[in-house]
Each structure stands twice: as C-alpha cells, then as structure tokens.
N, C-alpha and C positions, 0 to 999 in steps of 0.2 A: 436319846434321851429315855434311856429304859423306863421310868413312870410313866410316862403316855401307855403302855401297855397294849400296843401294838402287837393283835395275833395275826402271823401271815402262815400260809402253806407254803415253802421253797418249790416244793417236787408239784406245784401247782403252775406254777408259771406267772410270768405276769405281774412282775413285785411292784412297778413303779403302780401298778391300777389298785394293789390287794395295800400297797401303804397308803397310797390317796382314799380310799375304801376304810382306812382303818383311823386315819386322820379325822375326814368326812364326819363317820359316827361319834368318834370323840367330841368333837363340836357340836352336832345334833342332842348329843346327851347331856351335854350340859362340865364334859368334864374341862374340855377348852373353853373357855368366856373369851365373848366378843375384845379383842383389845390386846390378848395374850399372843406372848412374843412366841417366837419359836425358834427351835437352833436352828445356825445354820445349817446348811444341806451341809457341808461336810462332816459337821458333828455330830447330826441327825444318822448320818450314811456309815461314819463309826460306831455309833453305840449301838443299830442295830445290825452290822456288819453285812451291809449289800455296798455296791459301788453307788457312791457321788450321784453318777448319773439317773440312779433309780429315783433319787430324793428328787432330784432336780425336776425330772417327768413329772414326779406324784405334786409337785409343789405347783409348778405349771399351768397342770388340771384345773387346782383349787382355787387358784389364781385366777383363770376366767370363771370359773364357775362363782369366785363373788365369795366362796368361802375365805379366802385369803385375801390379802393389802401389801403391795409390797412397796416400802418406799428408801430412796438412797440415805444411805446415813441411821435409819430406823429399822432395817431389816423387816423377817417377814412376821406380820401380826391376825388373827383373827380378824376377819373383817367386820367392823360396825354393823354389818345387816346379819352377820350370823346369830341364829335364834337357835332356842334348844325347841326341840318335839317330843317332851316329855307329853305323856297323853294327860289331858286336861281335868284337875281334880272333879272330884264328883260334884255336883249339887248340891243346893242348899234346897229346902223345899219352899217352892214359892220363888224360885229363885231361877230365871233363864239361863240354860246349859247351850251354848251355839259356839260352837269351832271357831277357834280367829281364823283370822283369814290372816295367810303370808303373803307379803309380796314380795316377791322372786326379787333376790336380794342385788344389787347393780354392781354390776364391777365395773361396766365402763357408762359415763355421765356425760352425754352430748346436747342436753339439755343447754341453751344457748344464756348469758345473762351475765356470768361470771368471767374473770380471767382466771389466771392461774397465778392460785392462790401463794402457793409455794415458792412461787418466785418474789415473793413480798420483799425488797432491800431491807430484811431487818435491822442490820448492822448498820446500814447506810438513816434510816432511819432513827435509829437510837443515838448518831450520832447527834443529827438532826434534834432531837430532844433534849441532848446537852448544852447543843450550842444556845439554845434556845434560854434553855434556864438559867445558863453564866451570862445573857445577854441583856433578861427580862430584869428591867427594874420593876423595884417592890411595889411603884402605886399602878403598876400594869399587872397585875395581879388582881384589879379589884376588878368593878362589875364593866364588861369592857365595852367598846363601839358595839352598838348593832348591828352595823353596817359588816365586820368584821375589822381583822387587826388593818391597822396603816397598812403596817410591814407587806404584809400579803394581798393586800389590796395592789398596792403599787406591782410586787410581783406578778401577782397574776395580768395588770394591763398591760404592762412589758410582754409578758410570757402571749399571752391573746393575742397582742399585735404584731409580735413575732412569728408563732406558728400556724394562726388562725385566720391572720390578716383582718382581725377587728379593727374597728376603730372605735377604740376607748381610751377612760383617762381615769385615773381611780376614785373621783369623785363616782360617775358610773355604776361602781362595781359593788356585791351587796353581799359580803358570803352566807353562805345558807348550810345547812346539813343538808347535801345531795338534791339531785335536777329534781325531787321529786317535792322536795318543801318547797324549792323554790318555784316550781308550778302550782302548787297550791298557793301560793300567796298571791303571786301574781294575778291567777284567774279569779282567786278572790277579791282582788284588789280592780278588776279590770270587772267584773259583773257589778259590783257597787258604783263603775261608771254607766253602765247600763249595756253591757254588750252581757247578755241576758243568752245569747247562741255563740260556742265555740264550735269551730268546722275541725276536726282530724281525719287526719288520712285513712283511708281504708285499702289495705289490712294498717292493722297498728297494734301494739301492744297490750291486751287485754289489763296486766296491774293498772295502767294509769287512769281505766276509766273510774273507778271508784273513787278516787281521790278527786279527779276533776268534776263527777258530779256533786260530789260531798262540799264544790267550793260553791256551788248556786247556779252553775249556767247547766243550759240543753247541748247535749252532741248531739252532734251534724255528720255524717259522715260524706269523707270527700275520696271518688277513686282516684286508682294511682293506676300508673300503667307504666312505658317504656321510658318517658321521658321524668317522671316524677309525679306529684299532683298535678289534676287537671284543674290546673286556674279558672277554666270557662265553667267545671260544673260545681266551682267551689262560689263565682258568683251569684250564681242560681237559689244556692242555699239561706240568704238572706243575711249570713254570718257575717261580723265585722273585726273578725279574731279567729286565728286558725294557727293547731298548732302543727307543726312540719318536724320532718327528719331531712335535711335536704342533702347532709355530705353524705348518709348511708341509710333509705331508707329504711326502716325496719319494719315488718323483717324481710324485705325482699331484696335490700341490699340497692339499689338504682339509686344514680346520682341525679340529683335534680339537675337539668338540661340549663345552657345559659340562656333559649329565651324562655325558658319556665320562668328561669330567677327574675330576667324583666318583667316576664310577666304579673309575677307575684307580687311584687314592688310595685308595681305601676295598679296594683287592684286595691292595695291596702293603700294606696294614697289616693285611689277614687273616693273610696269610701268611708275617710278617714277611721281606717281600722290598723290593728296592731296584727302584727306575725310573731308568732313566741319560737324561736328554733331551740331542736332538742339536738344538741353536738354531743351525744352519747357517747360515742368511739371513732370519733374523725382523728384520734393520734394515728390510727393502723392503718396506713396504707401501703398499698404493697406496687401495682402494676403501672401506676400514672401518677404523675408528679398531684398534691394537694387539693382540692378543691375549696378555696378560702369560703372561710362563712359569711353568711349572706348578711347579719351586722353588718358586715364594712361594708357592704355598698348604699345599706340604707341604717343608718345606725337614731336616725328619728323615727323608722317604722319597724323595727326588729328589736326583739328583748333576745338576749343569746342567754342558753343555760347550759352549763357543762356543770362536769365532776372528776374526781379521783376514781371512782368507783371502777373503771375500767383500767386505769393507766397505773394504779397501785393497788386499791382493795376498798370495795365496799364499807367495810365496819369502820374506815377512818370519818364518815359520814362527814365531808368536807368537798362542796359545790360553792356554785355563783352565778348570781345574775350580772349580765349586764344590760341595760336597761336606760334611754332617756332621761336623761337626768331628773324631769319630775315624776318618772316613774318610780326610780330608783332611790328618789329622797321619801315616798312616800310606804316602798319596799324596808326603808330601813324604821321608818318609824313602826309599821307593823309590827318588825320584830322587837320595836323598844317597847310595844303595849303587850307583847304576847309573851314571848320567851329570854328577852333580856339577852339576845344574843348568844354567840356561842362558845365553846372551849378554846381557851386562849394560847394555852402554851402547844394545842396539835398545829393552830394557825401560824407560830410564828418558825415551829419544826417546817413545813411547807414548805415557809417562805424561804427558809436556808437551806432546805433541798433545790428550789428553784436556780436561788442565786449561785451557790456552788457548782449549777450545772450535771448536779448529781442526778436530777429530775429529766433532763435531755438523755444523757449518757441511759439511764435506764430505759427509758422510751428506746431506745435506738437497741437496746440488744435485745427487748423483748418483741420489737418490730421485724427482726431478723429469727426467732423463734416462733415466731407465730406465722410468719411465711414459710417457712418449712411444714408446721403444722394442717397450717391448710392447704397445701399441696400435695402432702400426704392424703388428706381427709378427701380431697377432688380425687386423687388417683383411685382410692380406695373403693370409693362410689360408683367411679365408671368403669370400674373392674368387676365388683360384688354387682350391682345395680346396673347392669347397662340396659341402656334407653334411656336413662335420666339426664335431665337437663338442668345442669347446674347455674346456679346466678348467685350475684350480688359480691363476686371471689374478690375485687378490687380494692375491699378496704372490709374491714372490722373486723368482727371475733366470731363469725356465722355466714355458715352460706345458707340459700335458697334454692331445695331440691326439689324440681319440680317432677313428683313420679310417671311413669308412661301408661297412659291409656289403658283402663284392665285393672289397674292396682290400686285396691284399696288401701287412702291414709292409715284406717282405725286398723287392719289386719294387719301392714307392717310397723308401728307404734304395736302393737299388743306381742307380734312374733317378736320385734326386736325385744321389748320388757320377758319376755319367755327366757331369753338366750343372754340375759343381764346387761343388755345395753340398755341405757334412757335417752329415747328420745321426743320431742317434741313434736305432731303434727299441726301442719299451717292453717285450719279450718278455723279454731276455735280465734283466730287473728282474725277472721273476716265477718263484717256486718250481717252480709249475707251468703248464698251459698258460695264457695270455694271455686274459681273459673279451671281447676284443676285439683288433683290432690297433690301435696306436695309435705316436706317436712324442712324444721329449723332445726341446724345441727351445730351445735358450738362448737369448736376445735378447741381453746383455748388452752384448756388444763389438764388436755390428755400429747402424750409425748408422739411423736410419728407413727411408732409402732406401735401404740395400743390404738391409733386413731385407727392403722389397718386391721389390725384384732378384730375389732369391734366389729367394723363395714362388714370382716368377714364373716362373722357371727351373725349377721342382720343378713346377708345371700345368702347364706345355708337355710335360711328360716321362709325367705319368701322367692317366689317364684314369678320373675317378670312375666309379665303378661294374663297374670291368673288374678285371682282377687286375693291373696294371702291365702 
C-alpha cells in the first residue's frame, strides 16, 4: 500500500521494526484513523517489496501494543484506542491549557463481567426473531403483560427447573430487564415491608451498591469464608434480608457449602426473612457437577434472580425474578405502575430459542470454549506470576488470583495497564481492608493464545516478591 508513505532504509536492517515504526507514526500522526482497515500482510509485503514475514512481525508488534486489532473475518484495523499525538492548539486568552491525559491503549481486556460478545449466536437469534414475528398474534403487539410474555415465563420455568433445580411455576416468574432491574424492584418492595436493612456479602460487586441504596435500605456487610457467607455473622447484623451469590460467589468464586445452605435457610425461617439469590453465571461449570439453586430447597424464602447477560449478551436486557407467589404478584403490579412491562418481540424470540433447544446447544458450545480459556489463563498465571494462588476456577467466567506476599495490588494493576493489559484489583470489592492483594481476572472475551500473551506481558512488568 504505497500511499501509506512508509519510509525505511533497507541497508539499516531490522525491516520489521522499521515497518512497525512507520505504521505507528502514521497512526499517531492521524494519517491512519481508528478503525481504518490495513491491507493483508501479503498485499502490503508485495507493495513494499519486502518478505511477508517482515510485515507479519510488524503487525504482531503493533497488535501487542494496542495500535492494531485483528478479528477473524474482519482483517487488521487500527485500534479504537489509537489517538493522534499532534501538538495541542494554542490556548485562547483566559482559557486553561493543560495537556490531555492519554490512557494507555488496551490490547488485552481481562476485566470481568462480560461474556464473549463475538460468540453471540446472531443467525440463530435472527431466526428466533423471525419465528416470533410469524407466530405473534396482532393483539399480542399491544401493551404486554407486566410480568412478561406468558410463553417466555413458561419456558423459563421449565428451563430453570431442569437446569438449576428450581421449584418454579410460570406464575412465580416475572420477566425483567436484567438482574439489576429485578434486584431494584425486589429490594424496594422489601423496604416497603419493613426490611430497612439488607445484608450483602463481603466482598461483593461495587456496581450493585448504588442501586440497592437507592431502593431505600441500609447495607450491612457479612464476611465470606471458604464455605461461603458466614451465617452466624449474618444473624448478628439484625438484618432479615440478605443478597447472596451461592453458586459462584462474586468475586472469590467460593461455592456455598451444603452446611451453610442449610444454615441460611434455617436463619431465614427463624427471623421471618428473605434470601435474594443472584444466579449470575451458574450456567458455566467445569470441574464438578452443577450445584442446584438455593431457591429449589426453600421456594417460600428465596427470591431467585438471573438473566441472559452472561449466557448471551448484556445488550438484550432480559432477566427474571422467581419469587414466592405473593411477592411475584407485587413485582408484577410494580411493573404495571412504572414501566408497563418489557419488549415483547425479544421475549418471544428468547422463548423460541429455549424451546427449539438452540439455547442449550449454545451453552454447551460456550462451556467448552470457556473451559479452554480458563485453563489457558490459569496456566499462564502460574507460569508468569509464580507464587499466586488461583481461586474460583470450577465455574463462572472469572478467577480470583491471590498475589504473593510483598506484591502490591495497585502496582500490578498499573504495570499491567502500561503493557496494554486491563485488569481489576480486588481491593475495592471489600468493605474494609482486603485480607491479601488479589486480582479478579475475566477470561471469557479472549482466546487461549491471547490470554497467554496477556499474562506474559504482565509477568514481564512485575517481579514476584517485590512491590512492583
């Protein structure tokens, strides 16, 4: 591609480095904008009169640095984080002139919370949408049942009973716009009933805290140990409602033990309380048999929440609440008085996806892929960050990596960022000081090879046993 104006000196050698430097300068200077598609390595090599290996090596270097991104079927493009580095314009009188803070480009995103969005079954979803449109009666395009489309509630009841061992009928199911939506409604209704204090696990997701507090409750933290939430400590809080993640505690990955499950149900019955079960990623288990949901053993005391955000995509905004019949009716009434229910066509499409067996097939495929990625990440962590302890590997889409003594969490996060690897430290997830430095690493969105390269970069920037 001669119009790139890549200048190099053949006599100087290191041709791949010169090609990489030329492309890097073109991106920084704005001649190659974010999203611009580059020629194939073979075409560029032919235009420049060099071997294809030279261009491949240059592309790989810029991929590692985050200047380029490559996706199967889409070729090689300038990365979305690439920014020009032109001098700032002269400031006007009276205007503050400060240099912009350029965040390092993210080449490898290991932050948890998002599945492999590229694996979303677009064709099958399109077919389900078309099937839903063919089957929908005209009167079903009016204002929907605030509890959700009856056909989806029936399919969800069957799916949850079959896969999660839930004790559920369609009348107990209310379709929501994700787990957060369902939690906000349930907690608000519990607050109206006098549950002014809600216990949450420590550690726990920070993203749920604002919506829970907005619902009008005081949050109290309950420690989590190797068996899950400490029910004795929960009893001391005086709360009569608790939010837990028993199948795969977030973020530690601990599975609530059988003894603690029994203790938690006994506690709820003794205090006339309620347990809210966030079943956020229970579809993905690898090294052990799936653990049935807590709701299945105490449907009168447990509210089960879930969604397709991890199994399909967060953008669908499709979730559910399974509650005791009186509470389910109140959730339905709340939706009737606030948002009049959710999108109908998408609900019918999800019902068709489940009924046809396509949803289960998709989960089986993704379970195999995620297991390979988990194995690659765990192996890479042990190879490049020796001395780390990896927890929560049996399920989910993330692992909890406890760092060796002497390795500072924030130093690792910052060092990783400088290498183009985005990782989350565990410290902010704890109410008080964390017992040890740790990382929460998501592995769903990257291939095994990219996960290995990401951890190699982190390992090259961090020395175990030092402060980073």
